[in-house]
Phi, psi and omega in degrees: 000145176248133175256118178235106185063225176260012185267149178241128180253142182277111171227157175281125182241143180235138182238134182277337181244178182294151181245130179241149175247126184261161175056034176234158180290138174283158181197190181258175180297133179297135181293127175077001181272169177260337177239160178197180179247139175271190185293344178261011183066025176275140177286126181225158175282129183289129177229159180281142175291151179305130172092350185254132173260123185265346182191148178227130177265124182301135178095344182248353178088195182272147177218160180139164184256009179292146179241355180207171180102177183266132180247129175247126180252115175257119184247137179220132175067038180289136181247161181302323181297338183269004179251147185304141182301136177090351180272349174218139181265136179244176181301137178091346180276156180291136180296133179247117182271083176214181180251020181243352183249146171255165180238138175285164180301321182289327178289324177293324178294320175300317181293321180294318181290336177293338179268004178090005177274167174217148180264007176292148180240156177159187182260138174277119182255350176174154177233122183266103177262326183232013182091002183231019176047075183283349181253122183245131178268122182273179179292166183299143179234155175077192185261350181271127180298136179083006179272105184245150171257157181231144176248121182255124178238108183251138181297148175287152179287150177220183180288347180242356182213147176278155181176192179283139179226143178261144178278136181283142173282169178299321180295319178293323178294318179296317179300316172077022180244354185274118182257006183250353181244153184262141181262128176278162175302321181294316180294327176295316180293318182288327184284330188244346180288113181082005182285150176290347177292338184244123177275107185272339177229134181169184182250133175276113186279330183230167177107166181237127178283118182243012180267181177294141178304138180275130182292149185303321182297336184261001180242159179259140180227135174262128181235141185243138177235133179262145180227127175230159175171182176207171177184158177250123190291150172255003177085354187225315196249154165283140181232136177258181185293158172296172172296146182293350176286344181272142184294343179267356179281147008258025185273319184285116183258108179213016177258117183285138172237024179094167185294330178255001179078013186248008178291130181299139178235164181288163176302318182297320181299314183292312187290331183271000181278347175073041179281182183250121179277137183271126180285335182220160174295140184210179181232130177291124183248324187199148170230122181231154177157200185221158177204162170226151180215133178288156180081196182226014180273181178287136175237152184225138170242121181249144173243125183233159175234146177238134176254099182291159177236127182293142177052046180221133181251018181286145173294143183226149181264151175274168175241130181287128175258321179209147173232104178271109183248132181210167179267125182298143180239014185090158182282359178267358180228139180260144174256136176267153181225133174213096191247130176236356180250128191228163175289320174211156184237335186285129177231127183269156175300130183096345175300146177251129178263138178231151169254153180215146184243145174215129180210175179294157185303126177084356181274122180275142184228136176238146178210157172216108187235151171245126179258124179255126176236157179246122175268000000 
C-alpha cells in the first residue's frame, strides 16, 4: 500500500505474515462470512467447527467436514424430484403394494378412482332405476344446512318385471282374486287346506287315467244292500224275519228279539232269519228309502248286526246300528228316509245284517230300504 497524504489508493496487497487489527472489539466468526477475527483479533478464514453442519443445499444431500455432534436437517419446499427415485409414487405410476414407498396426492387420487370412487361433491337429486326416477330428494329438513330427506318409490313387481311385492294374508289367499301380492308356503297351506276353493271330494268328469291301476285295498268303494219287508206290530218288541223255511220269509217280520232288539237268540233263530253276511269289514254310511205304517203312533225300523262265532252254540245278542223312528201316517201315505247318523257304524267281515220292525199293536208296516256301506 502506498500512503500519499491522507489518501488511500486501492491496490491488491499481499502479506507474508499474520495481520492483526488493533483497537477494535473482539468477536466471533461472522455468520455466513468467509473471514473473521479470532480471540486475538487476528484475521482468519472462517471454517466450520468440528461436528457442526452449517448449511445443506436441497437436492445434494448433507455436506460438511464434521465427524461428530448433533446434526439437524431443516427442509423447506422439498419436491418429488429431490427425493431418491422409487421412494415416492407419483400420478400415472403403477401402484406398489409395500411399506417402503410413499404416495403423492395425485397418486392417491388415481388409486381411489381405480376402485370406482370419486372425490366430487354435490347433492344427489335423483337415482334412475327404472327410467322413472323413483328416488326424490325433498327440501332441507332440520336445522343443519344440507340435511335432506329422500322419498324412495320403487315399481311393484309383475309377471314380467322385478320390483317390490307385498305378501298376501290368509284371507287374500283364500279369496283368490288378488294378482298383486305373493303367496307364502304357509299362507298357501292355511288359505287352501280345507278351503271351499278346493274340491276334496268329487267326480272327475273328463280326462283319461294313464297311471298304474289302483289296488282295491287302497281305494274306497261304496256297496249297497237292499232290504224289504212288512210286519204287524205287537206294540212292544222289535221283530225280525220269519224262518226262511216259511213261504213269507224273509219279508214277514214276526220273530221277537225284545223291546230294544238286544235279547239274545239261539243260533237257529239267527241263521234261519235270512240276513245278509258282509264279505269285508266296512263302515255304515247311509240308509235311504220309504215306508208306510198304519195308525198315527210311533213306528220304528231297526238295523242290527250279529257277530257269529264258529263252532259255538251259545245264544248271542245283536248290536243296534240304527233305529229309524217316525210317526205313522197310515198305509195310504209314504214316509221318506235318509239317515246318516247311527248308533254304531263299524261292521266286521262276517257280520250278518238284519232288519227289525216295531209298531203299535195291530198296525201293519211296510218298508223298502237301501243300506250303503263303504269298504
